[in-house]
VMD Tcl script that builds the backbone (N, CA, C; Angstrom):
set m [mol new atoms 273]
animate dup $m
set s [atomselect $m all]
$s set {name element resname resid chain x y z} {
  {N N UNK 1 A 116.405 106.512 118.689}
  {CA C UNK 1 A 116.737 105.063 119.070}
  {C C UNK 1 A 116.012 104.703 120.292}
  {N N UNK 2 A 115.167 103.981 120.256}
  {CA C UNK 2 A 114.646 103.500 120.991}
  {C C UNK 2 A 115.665 101.661 121.700}
  {N N UNK 3 A 115.596 102.180 123.272}
  {CA C UNK 3 A 116.095 101.529 123.878}
  {C C UNK 3 A 115.398 100.201 124.463}
  {N N UNK 4 A 115.675 98.903 124.118}
  {CA C UNK 4 A 115.484 97.209 124.632}
  {C C UNK 4 A 114.973 97.227 125.574}
  {N N UNK 5 A 115.446 98.070 126.558}
  {CA C UNK 5 A 114.785 97.830 128.341}
  {C C UNK 5 A 113.942 98.667 128.363}
  {N N UNK 6 A 113.933 99.812 128.125}
  {CA C UNK 6 A 112.752 100.972 127.749}
  {C C UNK 6 A 111.304 100.206 127.213}
  {N N UNK 7 A 112.040 99.642 125.949}
  {CA C UNK 7 A 110.318 98.576 125.583}
  {C C UNK 7 A 110.129 97.512 126.598}
  {N N UNK 8 A 110.938 96.705 126.766}
  {CA C UNK 8 A 110.881 95.231 128.110}
  {C C UNK 8 A 110.135 95.690 128.988}
  {N N UNK 9 A 110.722 97.008 129.448}
  {CA C UNK 9 A 109.799 97.748 130.342}
  {C C UNK 9 A 108.239 98.002 130.574}
  {N N UNK 10 A 108.257 98.740 129.559}
  {CA C UNK 10 A 106.917 98.837 128.912}
  {C C UNK 10 A 105.863 97.587 128.913}
  {N N UNK 11 A 106.542 96.912 128.427}
  {CA C UNK 11 A 105.779 95.541 127.900}
  {C C UNK 11 A 105.305 94.634 129.153}
  {N N UNK 12 A 106.526 94.869 130.195}
  {CA C UNK 12 A 106.206 93.684 131.085}
  {C C UNK 12 A 105.471 94.583 132.187}
  {N N UNK 13 A 105.362 96.063 132.485}
  {CA C UNK 13 A 104.458 96.567 132.988}
  {C C UNK 13 A 103.264 96.728 133.325}
  {N N UNK 14 A 102.664 96.875 131.501}
  {CA C UNK 14 A 101.254 96.578 131.537}
  {C C UNK 14 A 100.992 95.092 131.077}
  {N N UNK 15 A 100.489 94.842 132.219}
  {CA C UNK 15 A 99.882 93.225 132.546}
  {C C UNK 15 A 98.922 92.780 131.422}
  {N N UNK 16 A 98.524 94.422 130.665}
  {CA C UNK 16 A 97.153 93.952 129.675}
  {C C UNK 16 A 97.658 93.709 128.123}
  {N N UNK 17 A 98.912 94.440 128.073}
  {CA C UNK 17 A 99.794 94.242 126.837}
  {C C UNK 17 A 100.286 92.824 126.639}
  {N N UNK 18 A 101.413 92.716 127.879}
  {CA C UNK 18 A 101.747 91.090 127.919}
  {C C UNK 18 A 100.505 89.901 128.290}
  {N N UNK 19 A 99.129 89.976 128.709}
  {CA C UNK 19 A 98.708 89.269 127.989}
  {C C UNK 19 A 97.664 89.291 126.520}
  {N N UNK 20 A 97.881 90.933 126.149}
  {CA C UNK 20 A 97.331 90.406 124.915}
  {C C UNK 20 A 98.322 89.444 123.887}
  {N N UNK 21 A 99.820 90.066 124.181}
  {CA C UNK 21 A 100.629 89.462 123.097}
  {C C UNK 21 A 100.968 88.040 122.645}
  {N N UNK 22 A 100.235 87.381 124.275}
  {CA C UNK 22 A 100.250 86.403 124.610}
  {C C UNK 22 A 99.001 85.497 124.297}
  {N N UNK 23 A 98.328 86.090 124.412}
  {CA C UNK 23 A 96.579 85.368 123.997}
  {C C UNK 23 A 96.108 85.454 122.968}
  {N N UNK 24 A 95.922 86.524 122.017}
  {CA C UNK 24 A 95.580 86.973 120.585}
  {C C UNK 24 A 96.328 86.050 119.685}
  {N N UNK 25 A 97.482 85.881 119.677}
  {CA C UNK 25 A 98.097 84.821 118.690}
  {C C UNK 25 A 97.798 83.429 118.674}
  {N N UNK 26 A 97.124 82.446 120.577}
  {CA C UNK 26 A 97.231 81.965 120.341}
  {C C UNK 26 A 95.143 81.723 120.179}
  {N N UNK 27 A 94.551 82.649 120.567}
  {CA C UNK 27 A 93.447 82.623 119.678}
  {C C UNK 27 A 92.861 82.493 118.334}
  {N N UNK 28 A 93.769 83.169 117.519}
  {CA C UNK 28 A 93.674 83.463 116.069}
  {C C UNK 28 A 94.193 81.615 115.462}
  {N N UNK 29 A 95.558 81.069 116.142}
  {CA C UNK 29 A 95.678 80.267 116.009}
  {C C UNK 29 A 94.633 78.891 116.177}
  {N N UNK 30 A 94.364 79.042 117.267}
  {CA C UNK 30 A 93.189 77.973 117.437}
  {C C UNK 30 A 91.607 77.905 117.002}
  {N N UNK 31 A 90.811 79.329 116.142}
  {CA C UNK 31 A 90.685 79.627 115.830}
  {C C UNK 31 A 90.169 78.732 113.817}
  {N N UNK 32 A 91.944 78.717 113.781}
  {CA C UNK 32 A 91.966 77.689 112.523}
  {C C UNK 32 A 92.184 76.451 112.847}
  {N N UNK 33 A 92.995 76.444 114.361}
  {CA C UNK 33 A 93.199 74.681 114.249}
  {C C UNK 33 A 91.681 73.593 114.263}
  {N N UNK 34 A 90.264 75.107 114.515}
  {CA C UNK 34 A 89.274 74.202 114.650}
  {C C UNK 34 A 88.672 73.531 113.742}
  {N N UNK 35 A 89.462 73.586 112.245}
  {CA C UNK 35 A 89.303 72.931 111.182}
  {C C UNK 35 A 90.390 71.714 111.113}
  {N N UNK 36 A 90.756 71.493 111.891}
  {CA C UNK 36 A 91.735 70.245 111.453}
  {C C UNK 36 A 91.261 68.573 110.569}
  {N N UNK 37 A 89.772 69.141 111.088}
  {CA C UNK 37 A 89.150 67.914 110.273}
  {C C UNK 37 A 88.133 68.229 109.066}
  {N N UNK 38 A 88.216 69.301 108.543}
  {CA C UNK 38 A 87.687 69.422 107.362}
  {C C UNK 38 A 89.010 68.727 106.569}
  {N N UNK 39 A 87.748 69.028 105.178}
  {CA C UNK 39 A 88.514 68.265 103.585}
  {C C UNK 39 A 89.215 69.101 102.963}
  {N N UNK 40 A 90.299 68.673 102.829}
  {CA C UNK 40 A 91.272 69.564 101.942}
  {C C UNK 40 A 91.584 68.898 100.698}
  {N N UNK 41 A 91.702 69.670 100.045}
  {CA C UNK 41 A 91.692 69.099 98.190}
  {C C UNK 41 A 93.298 67.892 98.290}
  {N N UNK 42 A 94.310 67.700 99.285}
  {CA C UNK 42 A 95.334 66.985 99.337}
  {C C UNK 42 A 95.694 66.562 100.672}
  {N N UNK 43 A 96.625 65.978 100.898}
  {CA C UNK 43 A 97.104 65.288 102.123}
  {C C UNK 43 A 98.113 66.405 102.869}
  {N N UNK 44 A 98.774 66.839 101.894}
  {CA C UNK 44 A 99.772 68.103 102.144}
  {C C UNK 44 A 98.979 69.503 102.351}
  {N N UNK 45 A 97.762 69.445 101.831}
  {CA C UNK 45 A 97.096 70.981 102.244}
  {C C UNK 45 A 97.078 70.698 103.997}
  {N N UNK 46 A 96.599 69.692 103.822}
  {CA C UNK 46 A 95.801 69.495 105.644}
  {C C UNK 46 A 97.113 69.679 106.503}
  {N N UNK 47 A 98.496 68.916 106.097}
  {CA C UNK 47 A 99.172 68.571 106.862}
  {C C UNK 47 A 99.948 70.521 107.067}
  {N N UNK 48 A 100.447 70.888 106.338}
  {CA C UNK 48 A 100.417 72.370 105.921}
  {C C UNK 48 A 99.620 73.486 107.084}
  {N N UNK 49 A 98.004 72.970 106.855}
  {CA C UNK 49 A 96.957 73.632 107.582}
  {C C UNK 49 A 97.338 73.711 109.117}
  {N N UNK 50 A 97.468 72.102 108.952}
  {CA C UNK 50 A 97.713 72.176 110.747}
  {C C UNK 50 A 99.087 72.414 111.478}
  {N N UNK 51 A 100.348 72.531 110.680}
  {CA C UNK 51 A 101.621 73.127 111.126}
  {C C UNK 51 A 101.141 74.565 110.968}
  {N N UNK 52 A 100.785 75.142 110.245}
  {CA C UNK 52 A 100.644 76.690 110.150}
  {C C UNK 52 A 99.974 77.065 111.406}
  {N N UNK 53 A 98.520 76.581 112.135}
  {CA C UNK 53 A 97.783 76.871 112.687}
  {C C UNK 53 A 98.549 76.945 114.147}
  {N N UNK 54 A 99.261 75.406 114.062}
  {CA C UNK 54 A 100.044 75.143 116.066}
  {C C UNK 54 A 100.931 76.510 115.444}
  {N N UNK 55 A 102.011 75.992 114.247}
  {CA C UNK 55 A 102.600 77.286 114.952}
  {C C UNK 55 A 102.358 78.718 115.585}
  {N N UNK 56 A 101.078 78.916 115.162}
  {CA C UNK 56 A 100.442 80.435 115.136}
  {C C UNK 56 A 100.435 80.327 116.845}
  {N N UNK 57 A 99.915 79.402 117.411}
  {CA C UNK 57 A 99.636 79.147 118.632}
  {C C UNK 57 A 100.932 78.815 119.726}
  {N N UNK 58 A 101.859 78.499 118.823}
  {CA C UNK 58 A 103.535 78.501 119.766}
  {C C UNK 58 A 104.150 79.842 119.402}
  {N N UNK 59 A 104.533 80.245 118.410}
  {CA C UNK 59 A 105.061 81.420 118.687}
  {C C UNK 59 A 105.544 82.367 119.113}
  {N N UNK 60 A 104.476 82.767 119.612}
  {CA C UNK 60 A 104.608 84.206 120.485}
  {C C UNK 60 A 105.576 83.357 121.673}
  {N N UNK 61 A 104.322 82.663 122.712}
  {CA C UNK 61 A 104.931 82.352 123.785}
  {C C UNK 61 A 106.181 81.100 124.021}
  {N N UNK 62 A 106.836 81.223 122.371}
  {CA C UNK 62 A 108.198 80.396 123.028}
  {C C UNK 62 A 109.175 81.692 121.852}
  {N N UNK 63 A 108.771 82.238 121.422}
  {CA C UNK 63 A 109.739 83.441 121.071}
  {C C UNK 63 A 110.189 84.940 121.850}
  {N N UNK 64 A 109.326 85.118 122.490}
  {CA C UNK 64 A 108.863 86.661 123.503}
  {C C UNK 64 A 110.110 85.599 124.989}
  {N N UNK 65 A 109.680 85.181 124.994}
  {CA C UNK 65 A 110.925 85.333 126.212}
  {C C UNK 65 A 112.157 84.858 125.602}
  {N N UNK 66 A 112.446 83.904 124.119}
  {CA C UNK 66 A 113.631 83.562 123.946}
  {C C UNK 66 A 114.317 85.474 123.001}
  {N N UNK 67 A 113.549 86.360 122.913}
  {CA C UNK 67 A 113.667 87.726 122.541}
  {C C UNK 67 A 114.259 88.719 123.805}
  {N N UNK 68 A 113.570 88.246 124.599}
  {CA C UNK 68 A 114.062 88.661 125.930}
  {C C UNK 68 A 115.173 88.232 126.404}
  {N N UNK 69 A 115.713 86.883 126.279}
  {CA C UNK 69 A 116.750 86.857 126.820}
  {C C UNK 69 A 117.731 86.955 125.697}
  {N N UNK 70 A 117.241 87.338 124.222}
  {CA C UNK 70 A 118.662 87.423 123.479}
  {C C UNK 70 A 119.018 89.420 124.166}
  {N N UNK 71 A 117.831 89.763 124.328}
  {CA C UNK 71 A 118.355 91.186 124.950}
  {C C UNK 71 A 119.088 91.569 126.034}
  {N N UNK 72 A 118.462 90.540 126.780}
  {CA C UNK 72 A 119.725 90.795 128.520}
  {C C UNK 72 A 121.019 90.328 127.638}
  {N N UNK 73 A 121.023 89.348 127.554}
  {CA C UNK 73 A 122.940 88.575 127.082}
  {C C UNK 73 A 123.448 89.707 126.306}
  {N N UNK 74 A 122.543 90.419 124.682}
  {CA C UNK 74 A 123.571 91.435 124.608}
  {C C UNK 74 A 123.916 92.532 125.344}
  {N N UNK 75 A 122.790 92.816 126.133}
  {CA C UNK 75 A 123.491 93.943 127.203}
  {C C UNK 75 A 124.024 93.650 128.015}
  {N N UNK 76 A 124.072 92.468 128.812}
  {CA C UNK 76 A 125.096 91.921 129.528}
  {C C UNK 76 A 126.692 91.528 129.041}
  {N N UNK 77 A 127.152 90.995 127.270}
  {CA C UNK 77 A 127.972 90.778 126.446}
  {C C UNK 77 A 128.646 91.575 125.178}
  {N N UNK 78 A 127.976 92.862 125.440}
  {CA C UNK 78 A 128.054 93.197 123.773}
  {C C UNK 78 A 129.597 94.146 124.204}
  {N N UNK 79 A 130.088 94.513 123.134}
  {CA C UNK 79 A 131.353 94.473 123.065}
  {C C UNK 79 A 131.917 95.835 123.009}
  {N N UNK 80 A 132.893 96.128 123.879}
  {CA C UNK 80 A 133.169 97.721 125.071}
  {C C UNK 80 A 133.199 98.530 123.306}
  {N N UNK 81 A 133.128 97.977 122.333}
  {CA C UNK 81 A 133.614 99.403 121.577}
  {C C UNK 81 A 131.859 99.960 121.570}
  {N N UNK 82 A 131.160 99.408 121.401}
  {CA C UNK 82 A 129.177 99.370 121.438}
  {C C UNK 82 A 129.157 100.543 122.453}
  {N N UNK 83 A 129.836 100.179 123.736}
  {CA C UNK 83 A 129.538 100.979 124.905}
  {C C UNK 83 A 129.957 102.464 124.773}
  {N N UNK 84 A 131.645 102.355 123.856}
  {CA C UNK 84 A 131.730 103.712 123.829}
  {C C UNK 84 A 131.387 104.887 122.615}
  {N N UNK 85 A 130.573 103.546 121.820}
  {CA C UNK 85 A 130.008 104.926 121.239}
  {C C UNK 85 A 128.442 105.278 121.383}
  {N N UNK 86 A 128.149 104.397 122.376}
  {CA C UNK 86 A 126.711 105.025 123.081}
  {C C UNK 86 A 126.815 105.922 123.886}
  {N N UNK 87 A 127.899 105.997 124.248}
  {CA C UNK 87 A 128.397 107.533 125.134}
  {C C UNK 87 A 128.725 108.837 124.173}
  {N N UNK 88 A 128.898 108.373 123.174}
  {CA C UNK 88 A 129.212 110.034 122.576}
  {C C UNK 88 A 128.028 109.585 121.208}
  {N N UNK 89 A 126.805 108.918 121.037}
  {CA C UNK 89 A 126.147 109.229 120.283}
  {C C UNK 89 A 124.809 109.067 121.112}
  {N N UNK 90 A 124.770 110.251 121.766}
  {CA C UNK 90 A 123.046 110.226 122.669}
  {C C UNK 90 A 122.446 110.753 121.573}
  {N N UNK 91 A 121.390 110.111 121.612}
  {CA C UNK 91 A 119.565 111.031 120.466}
  {C C UNK 91 A 119.118 111.210 121.470}
}
mol reanalyze $m
mol bondsrecalc $m
mol representation Tube
mol addrep $m
């Protein structure tokens, strides 16, 4: 079983991995956002294209800190029965 603390430590200690996790989605979304002025068959498709490209750019930088926060809060406030089960179920 993978410990969330080990995973976060691995990601944050690797500056290259962390920078790739944050910049590659932005580059991918930026390429798609470059088509913002292209002609689309309908205004709805144009809007969906713009929203999807923008979401792709901001999702990882937004979600990654929230995921980190959720793991930290889980480890701090988890139920005592989880701590007992963890002590008996070492893998």
